[in-house]
N, C-alpha and C positions, 0 to 999 in steps of 0.2 A: 425545261426553260422555254423551248421553242413553242410548245403548245400554249403555255401561259401568255407568251407574247402575242400569239395569234388570237387568243381569247380576248386580250385587252384591246387589240386593234379592232376586232369585230364589234366589241361593246362600244368603243369610241365611234365607229362608223354608224352603228345603230342610233346613238345619241345625236349625231349630226343629222341623220336622215329624219329623226323625230323632230328636231328643232326646225328644220326646213319645212316639214309638213305643218307644224304649228303656225309658222309664219304665214304660209299661204292660206291656212284656215282662217287666221285672223284677218287677212286681207279680203278673203271671199265673204266673210260674215260681218263686215264692218257696219252695215246698217243695223244689225242686231246688237252688236257688242258695244258700239260707241255710247248709246243711251245708257246701257247697263253700267259701263265704267264711269260715266259722268255721275250717275245716281249714286254709285258706291262711294266715290270720292267726296261728293257733297254731303253724303250721309256721315262720313267720318268727321267732316268739319262741323256738322250740326249736332251730332250726338251729345257732346258735352253740355250744350245748351238745354237739350231736352232732358238730360239727366238732372241738371240743376233745377229745372222747373218741376220735375218729378219729386225731388227732395223738398220742394216747397208745397207738396201735397196737391199738385196739379196732375191729373191722370195723363199718362203718356199719350194717349190718342188726342186729348184736347191740347196738350202742350205742343205736339208735333203739328197739329192743324193750325194753331195760333202762330207758331213760328213760320211756317210756310206761307200762310196768308199775309203775315207782316212783310216777309221778304218779297213776295209777289207784288203786294201793294206798293212797296218802296221802289221796286224795279219799274212798275208801270208808271208811277208818278214821275220818276226820273226820266223815263223815255218820253213821256208827254211834255215835260217841261223843256227838254232839250231837243224837241222834234225839229224846230226851225233851224237851230244851229247845226244839227246833224245833216239836214237837207242842204244847207249852204256848204258844209264841208264836203259832202258828196259831189255837189256841183263844181266845187273849186278844183278838185283833182283832175278831171278831164281837161279843164281849161289850162291848168298848169302843164299837163302833159303836152297839150297842143302848142303852148307857147315855147316849151323847150324844144319840141320837134321843129317848129318854125325857126328857132334860133340856130339849131344844128344845120338845117337845110340852107340857111342863109350864109353859113360859113363854108359850105362845100360847093363843088362844081358838078353836082349831079345833073344828069340830063333831064330836060323838062318833061319828057314823056314818062320817065320813071316816077318822078314826083307826082305827075298827074294820075298815073295808075294807082299809086298808093292812096292818093286823096279820094279817088273813086271808090276804092274798097272800103274807105272809112266814113262814107257818107251815111245817109239815112238807114239803110238796112242794118248796118253795124249798130247804130243807135237803138233801133228796134230790138235787135238781138240782145243788146245790153239790158234793156228794160225787161225783156222776157226772162233773162237769166236772173236778174235781181228779184223779180216777183217769185220765180221758182225757188230761189234760195230762201226768201222770207217764208214761203209756205212750208218748205222742208224744215226750217228752223222752228216754226210754230209747232209742227208735228213732233220734233225732237223734244221741245220744251214740255209739251203735254205728257209725253211718255216719261220723261225724266222726273217731272213733279210727282206723278203717281208712284213711280218706283221709289222715290225718296220717302214719300209718306209711308208706304208699306214697309220699307226697310227700317224706318224709325219706329214703327209700331212693333216690329219683331224684337227689338231690344237685343238681349243676349241669346235669343233662340238659336241662331246658327252657330254661335260659339259653343253652346252646350251640345248641339248635334255633332259638330266636328270632334269634340272631345270624346263623345260616345263612340264615334267611328274609329278612334284611335285604338280601341280595344279594351278588354276588361282589366288589364294590369294597371294598378294604381300609379306606378312610376311613369309608365308611358302616358297616362292621362295628365299627370302633373307636368311633364315636359311639354306636351302639346298645349296645355293651358298657358304655360310660360311663353312659348313661342307666339301664340296668338296675341297675348297681352303686349308683348314687346313690339310686335309688328303694328298693332293698333296704336301704341304710344308713338312710335317713330313716324308713322304716316300722319297722325293727327298733329304732331309737333311741326312736321314739314309743311302741312297745309296751313297751319296757323301762321308760321313765319312768312309763307308766300302771300297770304292774305294781308298781313300787316305791311310788308314791304311794298306790295302793289298799291295799297291804299296811300302809303306815304309818297310813292312816286307819282300817283295820280294827283294828289293834292299839291305837291311841290311843282309839278309841271303846270297844272292849272294856275297856281298863284304866280309863277314866273311869267308865263305867257300873258296872263291878264295884266300884270305890271308893265309888260312890253306893249300892251294895247293890241294884242294879236286877236283877230276875229276868231270865233269858235274855239276860244281857249278851253272852255269846259269840255267840249267834245274831244279835243286833242289830249287833255289831261286824262280823261277816262280811257281813251285808246292806249295811252302810254301805260296806264296801270294794268290793263288787260293783257297786252302783249309783253309786259315785263317778265312774265313767267316763261317766255320763250328765250332760251339762251342764245347769245350771239346775234341772232337775226331780229329779235324783238326791238331793241333800241334802234337798229338800222332802219326798220320799217317806219318808225315814228319820225326819226331825224330826216330820212329821205323825203317823207311826205311833207314835213314842215318846210324843207328846202324848196320843194316844187311850189307849194302854196305861197311861200314868201316871195318867190320870183314872180308869180302871177299877180299877187296883190300890190306889190310895191315896185316891181321891176328893178329893185336895188339888190345886187348880189350880196353886199355887206349885210343888209338887213336880213336877207334870207339865211345867210350863214349864222348870224346871231340867234335867230329863232331855232335853227337846227342844232346849233352848238349848245344852247341852253338845255334842251331836252337830253342831248347826249351826255352832258356833264352830270345831270341829275341821275340818270340811269347808271352811269359809270361809278359815281360815288356810292350808290346803293349796292352795286355789285361788288365793289372793292372793300367797302367798310361795313355797311349795315348787315347784309346777308351773312357774311362769314362770322360776324360776331353773334348772330342769333342762332345760326344752325349749329347743331352738335356735330361731333366727329362722325357719328354713324350716318349722317345724311350726306357727307362729303363723298364725291365720286371723282374719278379721274377725268380730266378735261377731254381726253380723246374718247373715252367711253360715252360721255355726255353728247359730244358732237356726232359720233357715229349713231348713237341711239336716236338723236334728233332726226338724222337722215332716214334711218330705218323706219321709225314710227310715222314719219311724214309720207314715206312710200307706201306704208301699209294702210293708213287711215286718212291721208290727205291733210287738209288744214286742221282737222280735229286732232290728228296724230301729232302735228307740230305743237299744239297747245298741251296735249296730254303726255308728251314724250317724257318729260322729267318726272311727273308723278308716277308714271308706269315704271321708270327705272328705279325710283325710290322703293316702290312696292316690291320689285324683283330683288333688289339688294337686301331689303328687310327680310325676305324669305330666305335668301341665300346665306345671310348672317347666322341663321339659327338651324338650318338643315345641314346635317353633317356631310351628306353627299354633295352639297352645293358649295362647300367652303372654298374650293378653288375658284368658282365663279365670283364669290364675294371678294376674294383677294384680287382677282382680275379687275373688278370694278372699283376697288378702293384707290385713293390717291397715292 
């Protein structure tokens, strides 16, 4: 009995060490893994469309090319159309932060030399650094986008190639191959349904936020709507980012606290209704996870991959849970993640 207990403890310790090693490997290889994960997730979302085109007698290579070209053209057209509003929104945030900082300082009795030192630190060199960081971020994003687009195209071309190879690796036994195929198909179905729901809900949030802010005559309403849709996939913090930004911008543009609260509250109400009513109705039971697991996963993936980890945290958790649901040895992990 004692030897069995020791063996179990040693096996558990090895699993913990392996998990820690994998986490630090993911953190060290973030520049390599983030484009791959993005490409895989987007491929999951686009694969049904390519299959539909293939059933209409359009070759997979041509269908994938036409789909990617259409999406890139739509993205480029949208970015070009909203370029002025985006620049105005970017310029408005520093002004809003400056106004809030001035308001806070006016309400306190800070020493003049402290305020002067902070102002000196935030003058031209800081602005130049901000511009340099923005240019560097755009260049890095362009590189990521290029790699991701090529990866998506090659993955779409491969079709069911990797599925067949994984089934072959499972071994010669027919039963084992059948179980492996079932696991892969179930995982694909869960991830595709999750991505579809997220895409639909994000689009609804973006359109609703855009429409309400436009009705309230808020400048850059289209940009704020798109931002609300993009960060809607971030649990807990996404709505706060949009609502907080609108609060700051509202204070800068009108100087009226009530007006700023109305703008911020409108965005918060839309995302809250989506989170309470729409998403639970669309998501199946398999995609539900415990709130604590989602929150801790968000913190862990943010620490591992930074801002990209914040965006990809929930899809990665869904992917891990989908695997744990079908692998016998990972059933305890699945139950731990379940609500």
